[in-house]
Structure formats: C-alpha cells, structure tokens
C-alpha positions in Angstrom: 20.6 6.9 -5.7 23.9 5.7 -7.2 24.8 9.3 -8.2 24.1 10.6 -4.7 26.3 7.9 -3.1 29.1 8.6 -5.6 28.9 12.3 -4.8 29.2 11.6 -1.1 32.2 9.3 -1.6 34.0 11.9 -3.7 33.3 14.7 -1.2 34.6 12.7 1.7 37.7 11.5 -0.2 38.5 15.1 -1.1 37.9 16.2 2.5 40.1 13.5 3.9 43.0 14.5 1.5 42.8 18.2 1.8 40.7 19.0 4.9 42.3 21.2 7.5 40.2 20.0 10.4 38.6 16.8 11.6 35.8 14.3 11.0 33.1 12.8 13.1 31.2 9.5 13.2 27.9 9.3 15.1 24.5 7.9 15.8 21.1 9.5 15.7 17.9 8.7 17.7 14.6 10.5 17.8 11.2 10.6 16.1 9.7 10.9 12.6 6.3 12.1 11.3 4.6 13.1 8.1 2.6 16.0 6.6 0.1 15.4 3.8 -3.5 14.7 3.0 -4.1 12.8 6.2 -2.3 15.4 8.3 -2.3 18.8 6.6 -0.5 20.8 9.2 0.0 19.4 12.7 3.7 19.3 13.4 4.9 16.2 15.4 1.5 14.5 15.1 1.7 10.7 15.4 5.5 10.8 15.9 7.1 7.4 15.7 10.7 6.2 16.5 13.6 6.9 14.2 17.3 6.1 14.3 20.4 6.3 12.1 24.1 7.0 11.7 26.2 9.6 10.0 29.7 10.8 9.0 30.6 14.5 9.2 33.6 16.3 7.8 34.3 19.8 9.3 36.1 22.0 6.8 36.7 24.6 9.4 35.0 26.0 12.6 32.0 27.2 10.7 31.3 24.8 7.8 30.8 21.0 7.5 29.3 18.4 5.2 27.4 15.4 6.6 26.3 12.1 5.0 23.9 9.8 6.8 21.3 7.1 6.8 18.1 7.4 8.8 15.3 4.9 9.3 11.9 5.9 10.7 8.2 5.2 10.7 5.5 7.7 9.6 1.8 7.4 10.0 -1.4 9.1 9.1 -5.0 8.5 10.1 -8.1 10.6 9.1 -10.0 9.5 12.2 -7.3 10.6 14.5 -6.2 13.8 12.8 -9.8 14.8 11.9 -8.6 15.8 8.5 -11.5 14.1 6.7 -13.5 11.7 8.9 -15.8 10.8 6.0 -12.8 9.5 4.0 -11.5 7.4 7.0 -8.2 6.4 5.4 -5.1 5.4 7.3 -1.6 4.4 6.5 1.8 3.5 8.0 5.1 3.4 6.2 8.7 2.8 7.1 11.1 5.4 5.5 14.7 4.7 4.7 16.6 7.9 3.8 20.1 8.4 2.5 21.2 12.1 2.7 24.1 14.5 2.1 23.8 18.0 3.6 26.0 21.1 4.0 26.1 22.6 7.5 26.7 26.2 8.5 27.5 27.0 12.2 26.3 30.4 13.4 29.4 30.6 15.7 32.9 29.1 15.7 32.7 25.6 17.0 34.8 22.4 17.3 34.8 19.4 19.6 37.2 19.8 22.4 37.2 23.5 22.6 36.6 25.2 26.0 35.8 28.5 24.3 33.9 27.5 21.1 31.9 24.6 22.5 28.3 25.5 21.6 26.6 26.8 18.5 23.2 26.8 16.7 23.5 25.7 13.1 21.5 25.2 9.9 21.8 22.8 7.0 20.4 21.8 3.6 21.1 19.3 0.9 19.6 16.3 -1.0 18.4 12.8 -0.2 17.0 9.6 -1.7 14.4 7.7 0.3 12.2 4.6 0.0 8.7 4.3 1.4 6.0 1.6 1.2 2.6 2.6 2.6 0.4 0.0 4.2 -3.1 0.2 5.9 -5.1 -1.7 8.5 -8.9 -2.2 8.2 -11.4 -4.4 9.9 -11.9 -7.8 8.2 -8.2 -8.1 7.1 -5.8 -9.9 9.3 -2.7 -8.5 7.6 -1.8 -4.9 6.6 -2.7 -4.1 3.0 0.2 -3.1 0.8 -1.3 0.0 -0.9 1.1 0.5 -3.8 0.1 -2.8 -5.5 -3.6 -2.2 -5.1 -3.6 0.9 -7.3 -6.3 2.5 -5.1 -6.7 5.5 -7.5 -6.9 3.4 -10.6 -3.3 3.9 -11.7 -2.3 1.9 -14.7 0.8 -0.3 -14.3 2.9 2.2 -16.3 1.6 5.1 -14.3 2.1 3.7 -10.8 4.1 5.9 -8.5 7.7 4.9 -7.6 8.5 4.1 -4.0 12.0 5.5 -4.5 11.9 9.3 -4.4 14.2 12.3 -4.1 13.8 15.0 -1.4 15.4 18.2 -0.2 16.2 18.0 3.5 16.8 21.2 5.5 16.7 22.2 9.1 18.2 23.7 12.2 19.9 22.5 15.4 22.3 23.0 18.2 25.8 21.5 18.7 27.5 21.1 22.1 31.0 19.8 22.8 30.9 17.3 25.7 34.6 16.8 26.1 37.8 16.6 24.0 36.5 13.8 21.7 32.7 13.7 21.9 29.9 16.1 20.8 26.1 16.1 21.1 23.6 17.8 18.9 19.8 18.3 18.7 18.3 18.8 15.2 15.0 19.1 13.4 15.0 18.1 9.7 12.1 18.7 7.2 12.1 16.8 3.9 10.5 18.5 1.0 9.5 15.7 -1.3 8.3 15.6 -4.9 5.6 13.0 -4.6 2.0 13.1 -3.3 1.8 9.4 -2.7 3.7 8.8 0.6 0.2 8.3 2.1 -1.2 6.6 -1.1 -3.7 9.5 -1.4 -3.6 12.1 -4.2 -6.4 12.4 -6.7 -9.9 10.8 -7.0 -11.9 7.7 -6.1 -11.6 4.9 -8.6 -14.2 2.3 -7.6 -18.0 2.6 -7.4 -19.5 1.4 -4.1 -20.6 -2.2 -4.5 -21.2 -5.3 -2.4 -18.2 -7.6 -2.7 -20.6 -10.6 -2.2 -22.9 -9.6 -5.1 -26.0 -11.8 -4.9 -25.9 -11.9 -8.7 -22.5 -13.6 -8.6 -22.7 -17.3 -9.7 -22.5 -19.7 -6.7 -19.4 -21.4 -8.0 -17.5 -18.1 -8.5 -15.6 -17.1 -5.4 -15.3 -13.4 -4.4 -12.3 -11.7 -6.0 -10.3 -10.9 -2.8 -7.7 -8.6 -4.5 -10.5 -6.4 -5.7 -12.2 -6.4 -2.3 -8.9 -5.3 -0.8 -8.5 -2.5 -3.3 -12.0 -1.3 -2.8 -11.6 -1.3 1.0 -8.3 0.5 0.8 -9.6 3.0 -1.7 -12.8 3.9 0.0 -13.1 2.4 3.6 -16.6 3.8 4.1 -17.9 2.8 0.7 -19.8 6.1 0.5 -18.0 7.8 -2.4 -18.6 7.5 -6.2 -16.0 7.1 -8.9 -14.5 10.5 -9.8 -15.1 12.2 -6.4 -12.2 14.0 -4.8 -10.1 11.7 -2.6 -7.0 13.8 -2.1 -5.4 17.1 -3.0 -2.7 16.6 -5.7 -1.7 20.3 -5.7 0.5 19.8 -2.6 3.3 17.2 -2.3 3.8 15.3 1.0 6.5 16.0 3.6 8.2 14.0 6.3 10.5 15.0 9.2 13.1 13.7 11.6 13.8 15.3 14.9 16.1 14.1 17.7 19.5 13.9 19.3 22.8 12.8 17.8 26.0 11.8 19.5 29.3 11.9 17.6 33.0 11.0 18.2 35.8 13.1 16.8 38.1 11.6 14.1 41.5 13.2 13.4 42.2 11.4 10.1 45.2 9.7 11.7 46.9 13.0 12.3 47.1 14.3 15.8 46.3 18.0 16.1 48.1 20.3 18.5 46.9 23.5 20.0 49.0 25.7 22.3 45.9 27.3 23.8 43.7 24.8 25.6 40.9 27.4 26.0 40.5 27.7 22.2 
C-alpha cells in the first residue's frame, strides 16, 4: 500500500508542475456489491451504500489520472441468492479501497466548455483494499468475525490476508454542469486476487457434532470458540470434513457504481480562452 500511495503522490506532483490543464477534487456516492461463491453472477445483487472522495488531474482534453478512496459494504447470502441453499452461508464486509486509475475520454472534454461538455470514458488501474467478513447466525447475539475462526482449517501461517491488491476498471459518462463543476456516472469492477472476501474457498473442516456432547464431563464448559467456528463453517451441520464448500478456481470480485461531483482546480493559475464556446 505504501508503494501505491507514493506512486500517486509522485504522479500528482509531476502533474502539478508540468501539467497543461487543470485538476479536480470531488466526492462519490453510490452502491457496492460482490461476486463470488455466494453470488456467482447476479450483477448489483444485494447492493449496499458506498461513498468516497477523489483527486483528478487532466493532462489534456482526452486523458486524466484519478486517485481516490472509496468505502462500501458488500454482502452475500446463499439463502437469498439461491447459490447453494444446502450450504446456507452468509457474510457481510466493509471494504476500504485506495485506488489510482488512468482515464481515457472518448471525446474532447473539459469542465466549463460549452462545446466539449459531455463524453463517455473508460478507465483502469490498481488499488489496495481491506475487507473483514462477518456472519450472523441464530444463537449468537454478535456477528462472528470469520477470519479469526479459520472456518476451512487454515493454519495460522496459512490464513488469508485481509489486505489485498485489485485491478479496478470500468466505464462512465462525464458532464460539465457549469464553468467550475462537473458530474459523472461510473461503474467500476475490481478484479481481485483472493477467493476469501466471502470467507469461502475450499472444503469443510469440521465433522458434524453436538457442541453439548453428553460425554463431556459435567465440570467442563462447552468450548464456545469451537462452537462459533463450527457454526460459521457449516451452519446446517450436514456436511462431512473434506466435502466441497467453495470453488477455489475463481477469485472474488467487488464493484462500485454511482455518481460523482467534482470542482475544477486551476493550480493557482487562471486559464484564459478567447472562445467561450470551446
């Protein structure tokens, strides 16, 4: 993450010193959702709120670079998506994403123009994000933090990291509202390199068993962490150790879609244009 932040700082420092155009600062609001084992292919399913902010430097009327932070919630539920009702797993996770992308406008565009005031655009780049899947099941008053429960038997040294890298890319439309403000609609997909955003990837780890085993000594209390892990791993208690729980051949995805509003920055240099219709 430090390398990505340093890269963004260098790019914007270079742009501010040698850029021929202008910058923007803006906010984003919209929704976020996920694709993975608990939702194999339904776009915008269980969309939750997302918001963020960004900086953009426009090199010219066709190209720009944007750095931003976006925070959203993603969710998956077997019983709602019907992906695997026998598995009956659910999760919710907040996602914090720091990204840097290169933008290409299909047409000439800049804020304040009466001629080049609208364009579709596409973009791609890199990001670092943090996630922390949790689940809710009957009998537990609080959400279960799945990473710490090692629901697929991961050894401590083999546990997945909640910091991951992704490749964001997408499309959108930009529109100049007036001489200093622009609005845009965008849809961003994030190709990740982890299959554990939903905490589901390989096989079941626990054998079904009664947490209150009658053979347990009376003076020995139930081991609650193990009960939580068993419930989170196999909510129905109907699967044997080694049976398939997820599909590790495909990594998870997440997406942001929404509207952004930005204000034009002239880097303390006032630009002049003799043709107001340009």
